[in-house]
C-alpha positions in Angstrom: 83.4 93.1 115.8 83.2 89.7 114.1 81.7 89.2 110.6 81.7 86.3 108.1 83.8 86.8 105.0 80.7 86.2 102.8 78.9 89.1 104.6 82.0 91.3 104.7 82.1 91.5 100.9 78.9 93.5 100.8 80.0 96.0 103.4 83.8 96.2 102.9 84.0 100.0 102.6 82.1 100.3 105.9 84.4 97.8 107.5 87.5 99.7 106.3 86.1 103.0 107.7 85.4 101.3 111.0 89.0 99.9 111.1 90.4 103.4 110.2 88.5 104.7 113.2 90.3 102.3 115.5 87.8 99.4 115.7 89.1 95.9 115.3 87.3 93.8 112.7 87.7 90.0 112.7 86.6 88.1 109.6 85.5 84.6 110.1 85.0 81.5 108.0 82.6 78.8 109.2 82.6 80.6 112.6 86.4 80.5 113.0 88.4 83.7 113.0 90.8 83.9 110.1 91.7 87.6 109.5 91.9 90.7 111.6 91.3 94.1 110.0 93.0 96.9 111.9 94.3 100.4 111.1 97.9 100.5 110.0 100.2 102.1 112.6 101.0 105.6 111.3 104.4 106.2 112.9 107.6 104.2 113.0 107.4 103.9 116.8 103.9 102.5 116.6 104.9 100.0 113.9 107.8 98.9 116.1 105.5 98.5 119.1 103.0 96.5 117.0 105.8 94.2 115.7 107.2 93.7 119.2 103.7 92.7 120.4 103.2 90.2 117.6 106.6 88.7 118.2 105.9 88.4 121.9 102.6 86.6 121.3 104.2 84.3 118.7 107.1 83.4 121.1 104.6 82.6 123.8 102.7 80.1 121.6 105.5 77.6 121.0 103.4 74.8 122.2 104.3 71.8 124.3 107.8 70.2 124.3 107.5 67.1 122.0 110.6 65.5 123.7 108.6 64.5 126.8 105.1 64.5 125.4 104.7 60.7 125.6 106.6 60.0 128.8 103.5 59.1 130.7 103.3 55.9 128.5 106.5 54.4 130.0 107.8 53.5 133.4 111.1 54.4 135.0 112.9 51.7 133.1 111.5 52.8 129.7 109.1 50.0 129.4 105.4 50.4 128.5 103.5 51.2 131.6 
């Protein structure tokens, strides 16, 4: 479920209850997602699994390699193409 932060203020208790029940709530600002409200993992194993998932996602989003990002601008001799 997605809801604007301004709207979430009025129904925060309901949103917390829904998150406790397992639903993922995404708060948005100007239509862009900014915060995810989810139930906290209750066991150490679940917390470890959640952290591993987050770390895996973060590692996969490193972005492009800046070292070669402008290579298309130059020819084989390093001169502007």
